[in-house]
C-alpha positions in Angstrom: -106.0 -8.1 168.3 -104.9 -10.6 171.0 -101.7 -12.6 170.3 -103.7 -15.8 170.8 -105.5 -15.1 167.5 -102.4 -16.3 165.6 -102.8 -19.8 167.0 -106.4 -20.2 165.8 -107.4 -21.4 162.4 -109.5 -18.9 160.5 -108.1 -16.2 162.8 -109.0 -12.6 163.1 -105.6 -11.8 161.6 -106.4 -13.8 158.5 -109.8 -12.1 158.2 -108.1 -8.7 158.3 -105.1 -9.7 156.1 -106.3 -12.5 153.7 -103.2 -12.3 151.5 -100.9 -12.4 154.6 -99.0 -9.7 152.8 -97.7 -11.9 150.0 -97.8 -8.9 147.7 -95.0 -7.2 149.7 -92.7 -10.3 149.8 -90.7 -9.7 146.7 -89.8 -6.2 147.9 -88.9 -7.5 151.4 -86.8 -10.2 149.9 -84.9 -7.6 147.9 -84.1 -5.7 151.1 -82.8 -8.9 152.7 -80.6 -9.7 149.7 -79.3 -6.1 149.8 -78.1 -6.6 153.4 -76.6 -10.0 152.7 -74.7 -8.7 149.7 -73.6 -5.5 151.5 -72.0 -7.5 154.3 -70.7 -10.4 152.2 -72.5 -13.0 154.3 -71.5 -16.6 153.6 -74.5 -18.6 154.7 -75.8 -22.2 154.1 -78.9 -22.2 156.2 -81.7 -19.6 156.7 -84.6 -19.8 159.1 -87.5 -17.3 159.4 -89.6 -16.8 162.5 -93.1 -15.7 161.6 -92.7 -16.8 158.0 -96.4 -16.2 157.2 -97.4 -17.4 153.8 -93.7 -18.3 153.0 -93.3 -16.1 150.0 -90.2 -14.3 151.3 -88.3 -17.6 151.5 -89.7 -18.6 148.2 -88.3 -15.4 146.6 -84.9 -15.8 148.3 -84.4 -19.4 147.0 -84.4 -18.1 143.5 -81.6 -15.6 144.2 -79.2 -17.3 146.6 -76.8 -20.2 145.9 -78.4 -23.7 145.5 -76.6 -25.0 148.6 -78.6 -22.7 150.9 -81.5 -24.4 152.7 -84.5 -22.5 154.1 -86.8 -23.3 157.0 -89.9 -21.3 157.8 -91.5 -21.3 161.3 -94.9 -19.9 162.2 -97.3 -20.5 165.1 -100.4 -19.8 162.9 -102.1 -22.8 161.2 -103.5 -20.3 158.6 -100.0 -19.1 157.7 -98.5 -22.6 157.4 -101.4 -23.8 155.3 -100.6 -21.1 152.8 -96.9 -21.6 153.1 -97.0 -25.3 152.3 -98.0 -24.4 148.8 -94.5 -22.9 148.4 -92.4 -25.8 149.9 -89.7 -27.3 147.7 -86.5 -29.4 148.0 -84.8 -26.4 149.6 -87.7 -24.8 151.4 -89.7 -26.3 154.3 -92.3 -25.0 156.7 -93.4 -25.9 160.2 -96.2 -24.9 162.5 -93.9 -24.7 165.4 -92.4 -22.3 168.0 -88.9 -22.0 166.7 -87.6 -20.9 170.1 -88.2 -24.5 171.4 -86.1 -26.0 168.5 -82.6 -27.1 169.2 -81.5 -26.3 165.6 -78.9 -23.7 164.8 -78.8 -21.6 161.6 -76.4 -19.3 159.9 -79.0 -16.6 159.5 -82.3 -16.0 161.3 -84.9 -13.7 159.8 -87.4 -11.8 161.9 -89.2 -9.7 159.3 -91.9 -7.5 160.9 -92.3 -9.8 163.8 -91.4 -8.8 167.3 -93.8 -5.8 167.3 -96.5 -8.4 167.4 -95.2 -10.3 170.5 -96.5 -9.4 174.0 -93.2 -10.1 175.8 -91.0 -8.8 173.0 -87.8 -8.4 175.0 -88.1 -12.0 176.4 -88.7 -13.2 172.9 -85.6 -11.4 171.5 -83.4 -12.9 174.3 -84.7 -16.4 173.5 -83.9 -16.0 169.8 -80.4 -14.7 170.3 -78.6 -18.1 170.4 -80.5 -19.7 167.5 -78.2 -18.4 164.7 -74.9 -16.7 164.0 -76.5 -13.7 162.3 -80.0 -12.2 162.8 -81.7 -10.0 160.3 -84.6 -7.8 161.6 -87.1 -5.7 159.6 -88.8 -3.4 162.1 -91.7 -1.0 161.2 -91.1 2.5 162.6 -94.7 3.3 163.5 -93.7 6.0 166.1 -93.7 9.0 163.8 -95.2 12.5 164.5 -97.8 11.9 161.7 -98.9 8.5 163.2 -99.2 10.0 166.7 -101.0 13.2 165.7 -103.5 11.3 163.5 -104.1 8.7 166.2 -103.1 6.0 163.7 -101.3 3.7 166.2 -104.5 2.2 167.4 -105.4 1.5 163.8 -102.2 -0.4 163.3 -103.0 -2.4 166.5 -106.4 -3.4 165.2 -105.6 -4.0 161.5 -102.2 -5.7 161.6 -101.7 -6.6 165.3 -98.8 -4.3 166.2 -98.6 -4.2 170.0 -95.4 -2.1 170.3 -94.4 1.0 168.3 -90.8 1.9 167.5 -88.6 4.7 166.1 -85.1 4.0 164.9 -83.4 4.8 168.3 -85.7 2.7 170.4 -85.6 -0.2 167.9 -81.8 -0.3 168.1 -81.8 0.3 171.8 -84.1 -2.7 172.2 -81.8 -5.0 170.3 -78.7 -3.8 172.3 -80.6 -4.1 175.6 -81.4 -7.7 174.8 -77.8 -8.7 174.0 -77.5 -8.2 170.3 -74.4 -6.7 168.6 -75.5 -4.4 165.8 -73.5 -5.0 162.7 -75.4 -2.8 160.1 -78.7 -1.1 159.5 -80.5 1.0 156.9 -83.9 2.5 156.4 -86.4 0.9 154.0 -89.7 2.4 152.6 -92.0 0.4 150.4 -94.1 3.6 150.0 -91.1 5.3 148.2 -90.0 2.2 146.3 -93.4 1.1 145.1 -95.8 4.1 145.2 -99.5 3.2 145.6 -101.8 4.3 142.9 -104.5 5.9 145.1 -104.8 9.7 145.1 -104.1 9.8 148.9 -100.8 7.9 148.4 -99.8 10.0 145.5 -100.3 13.2 147.6 -98.1 11.8 150.4 -95.4 10.5 148.1 -93.7 13.8 147.1 -93.4 15.3 150.6 -92.0 12.0 151.9 -89.5 11.8 149.0 -88.3 15.4 149.5 -87.9 15.0 153.2 -86.0 11.7 152.8 -83.6 13.3 150.4 -82.8 16.0 153.0 -82.7 13.6 156.0 -84.0 10.0 156.3 -83.9 10.4 160.1 -86.0 13.5 160.0 -88.5 12.0 157.4 -88.9 8.8 159.5 -89.6 10.7 162.7 -92.0 13.2 161.2 -94.0 12.0 158.2 -93.2 8.3 158.7 -93.6 5.4 156.2 -90.2 3.8 157.0 -89.0 0.6 158.5 -85.5 -0.4 159.7 -83.5 -3.3 158.4 -80.9 -4.4 161.1 -78.2 -7.0 160.8 -77.0 -8.2 164.2 -75.0 -11.0 165.9 
């Protein structure tokens, strides 16, 4: 899936992901709130690069103080068309490259974003001075299970992942592009919200048992984890 598809209306990404992952947004917002609370962040403005359908910001506005303002940026006309249905007095959306904006925010969200970007290190360097804090959610696709089953190409075709990370390479990428890591923790929607299919149920228990022994080991072997990272 070429990155240019995000710029096109009725894109290949929309065809493969018609909901734009709205169904996962409440869970993602919960992880964001967990990091904000854990680090006692005092914020008045939040921006999200790659806001998609805007449901994450819509969820956050119901849980954060009424003085907090939210701005969602996305290059996709399909995404912004969906997001505009969620705008409010506190939440706005723009079909715009946020990197070109001169605005500065307290917190910048990049939730499952830079694995889609061709020049991901250049992108990260360009984002660094846009906010005081940055919060990343990074899929950890590079597990033994994904590699042995040849699933990385599937991720490339279905959801447009161009780069594949494990925890160590994700953190090294942020450090190498000038970020100071403040905090991080694993997330797993598969463990928090088990799917109802037989295949998912069969994979749930081994993943749960391995994660109880060692999340690092579980993420590197059976997979199904992402990494939430707070940085400055």
